[in-house]
C-alpha positions in Angstrom: -8.2 18.5 5.9 -8.2 15.3 3.8 -9.4 11.8 4.7 -6.8 9.0 4.3 -7.6 5.3 4.6 -4.5 3.2 5.3 -4.4 -0.6 5.2 -1.8 -2.6 7.1 -1.9 0.3 9.6 -0.9 -1.7 12.7 2.9 -1.4 12.4 5.9 -0.3 10.3 5.2 2.0 7.4 1.4 1.7 7.8 1.6 3.0 11.4 4.0 5.7 10.4 1.7 6.9 7.7 -1.1 7.2 10.3 1.2 9.0 12.7 2.5 11.6 10.2 -0.9 12.2 8.6 -2.5 12.8 12.0 0.3 15.0 13.0 -0.2 17.2 9.9 -3.9 17.5 10.6 -5.5 15.0 8.2 -8.3 12.6 9.1 -7.1 9.0 9.3 -8.9 5.7 9.0 -6.6 2.9 10.1 -7.4 -0.5 8.8 -5.8 -3.7 10.0 -6.5 -7.2 11.3 -5.3 -6.6 14.9 -4.4 -3.2 16.2 -1.3 -2.7 18.3 -1.4 -0.6 21.5 0.8 1.9 19.7 -1.8 2.3 16.9 -4.7 2.5 19.4 -2.9 5.3 21.3 -2.9 7.5 18.2 -6.6 8.0 18.6 -7.4 7.8 14.9 -10.5 6.1 13.6 -9.7 2.4 13.8 -11.4 -0.3 11.6 -10.0 -3.6 13.1 -10.6 -7.2 12.1 -10.3 -6.6 8.3 -8.7 -9.3 6.2 -8.0 -8.0 2.7 -7.9 -11.5 1.2 -11.6 -12.0 2.1 -14.4 -10.7 0.0 -16.8 -10.8 3.0 -14.3 -8.9 5.2 -13.7 -6.2 2.7 -17.4 -5.9 2.0 -17.9 -5.4 5.7 -15.3 -2.6 5.7 -17.3 -0.9 2.9 -20.5 -1.2 5.0 -18.7 0.2 8.1 -17.6 3.2 6.1 -21.2 4.2 5.3 -21.2 7.5 3.4 -17.6 8.3 4.3 -15.7 9.8 1.4 -12.0 8.9 1.1 -9.6 11.4 -0.5 -6.6 9.1 -0.5 -6.7 5.3 -0.3 -3.3 3.9 0.7 -3.0 0.2 0.0 -0.1 -0.6 2.3 -0.9 -4.1 3.6 1.6 -6.6 2.4 3.7 -9.6 3.4 7.1 -11.0 2.4 8.2 -14.7 2.7 11.5 -16.0 1.4 11.1 -18.4 -1.4 14.2 -19.7 -3.2 14.5 -22.0 -6.3 15.9 -24.7 -4.0 12.9 -24.4 -1.6 10.0 -23.5 -3.8 6.9 -23.2 -1.6 3.9 -22.7 -3.9 1.5 -22.2 -1.0 3.7 -19.3 0.2 3.8 -17.9 -3.4 0.0 -18.1 -3.6 -0.4 -16.4 -0.2 1.8 -13.5 -1.2 -0.3 -13.1 -4.4 -3.5 -13.1 -2.4 -2.2 -10.4 0.0 0.2 -8.3 -2.0 -1.6 -8.2 -5.4 -5.2 -9.4 -5.1 -5.8 -7.8 -1.7 -4.9 -4.3 -2.9 -7.0 -4.7 -6.0 -10.0 -6.0 -4.0 -9.9 -3.1 -1.6 -9.6 -0.6 -4.4 -12.5 -2.0 -6.3 -14.8 -2.4 -3.3 -14.1 1.0 -1.9 -14.4 2.8 -5.2 -17.8 4.3 -4.3 -16.0 6.2 -1.5 -13.5 7.7 -4.0 -14.8 10.8 -5.8 -13.3 12.9 -8.6 -10.0 14.3 -7.3 -9.3 11.3 -5.0 -6.0 9.3 -5.2 -5.2 5.6 -4.9 -1.8 4.7 -3.6 -0.3 1.2 -4.3 2.6 0.2 -2.1 4.8 -2.0 -4.3 8.6 -2.5 -4.3 11.5 -2.2 -6.7 11.9 -5.9 -6.1 8.9 -6.1 -8.5 10.9 -4.3 -11.2 11.9 -6.7 -13.9 14.6 -4.4 -15.2 16.0 -4.0 -11.7 16.2 -7.7 -10.8 19.9 -8.4 -10.7 19.9 -11.0 -7.9 17.0 -13.4 -8.6 15.3 -15.5 -5.9 12.4 -14.2 -3.7 9.9 -15.7 -6.1 6.7 -15.1 -4.3 7.4 -11.6 -3.3 8.9 -10.5 -6.6 6.1 -12.1 -8.7 3.3 -10.7 -6.5 4.7 -7.2 -6.7 5.0 -7.4 -10.5 1.3 -8.4 -10.5 0.4 -5.5 -8.2 2.3 -3.0 -10.4 0.5 -4.3 -13.5 -2.9 -4.1 -11.8 -2.0 -0.6 -10.6 -1.1 0.6 -14.1 -4.4 -0.7 -15.4 -6.2 1.1 -12.6 -4.5 4.3 -13.6 -6.1 4.1 -17.0 -9.5 2.8 -15.8 -9.8 5.4 -13.0 -8.5 8.5 -14.9 -11.9 9.2 -16.6 -13.4 9.2 -13.0 -10.9 11.9 -12.0 -9.0 9.4 -9.7 -5.2 9.3 -9.9 -3.1 6.2 -9.1 0.5 6.1 -7.9 2.8 3.1 -7.5 5.3 3.6 -4.7 8.5 1.9 -3.5 9.2 2.9 0.1 13.0 2.3 -0.1 14.8 -0.2 2.1 13.2 0.5 5.4 14.0 -0.5 9.0 10.9 -2.5 9.8 10.1 -6.0 11.0 9.6 -7.0 7.4 13.3 -6.3 6.7 14.5 -7.6 10.1 15.2 -3.9 11.0 18.2 -3.9 8.6 20.9 -1.5 9.5 21.3 -0.6 5.8 17.8 0.9 5.6 16.2 4.2 6.3 13.8 4.8 9.1 10.0 4.6 8.6 9.8 8.3 9.4 12.2 9.2 6.6 10.5 6.8 4.2 7.0 8.1 4.9 8.1 11.7 4.6 9.2 10.9 1.0 6.1 8.8 0.3 3.8 11.6 1.3 5.7 14.1 -0.8 5.1 11.8 -3.8 1.4 11.4 -3.0 1.0 15.2 -2.7 2.7 15.5 -6.1 0.3 13.0 -7.7 -2.0 14.4 -10.4 -4.0 13.0 -13.4 -1.1 14.1 -15.5 1.4 11.8 -13.8 -1.0 9.1 -12.8 0.5 5.5 -13.2 4.0 6.6 -12.3 6.3 4.1 -10.5 8.2 6.2 -7.9 10.8 5.6 -5.3 10.0 7.5 -2.1 13.1 9.7 -2.8 11.4 11.0 -6.0 13.3 8.7 -8.5 11.1 7.3 -11.3 11.8 3.5 -11.3 12.1 1.2 -14.3 9.4 -1.5 -14.9 
């Protein structure tokens, strides 16, 4: 049985991670700002009231964890806000950087003492952060923040390899969640997380730093 810590665990992909991990017998630490009744009903360890954009809040999470060792850290928390060239909102862009890029980096750095050799760090990014795959433009804050997250994750893959910690950069696919307005064109969170967990299980120090689609496709940068 491995111990997984999942940020942004209160709904969508984060909640589904917690549900499937618990179902397969792993230990789950669910981290979020405000837990939903659905998450509470799972009965996993819940660390509520954590804001990943706050140094003090993340330090508090580290303190709460005590001597707990984490086998897999899943940086899932993220936001998307529509920002077009016609309506550039720099406050929104900054907020997306704070949550999507800096938040994940902050959590990983602060919780590093809980990750021992053989542990894994999962960075949930998006193919919207792929420069080569950008064929439609717009979405400035989200795209830019996810590029930054991917770059930070690639650096982490090099810096953590000597410690025996592998890093994976994952795109969940187009998923039917509140973030995508439950698009009819997407896959269900259940299908997405099944694929994501398969990629995490395949992660080793040999393939650390890979940018994967949940379906197993290696994505372009």
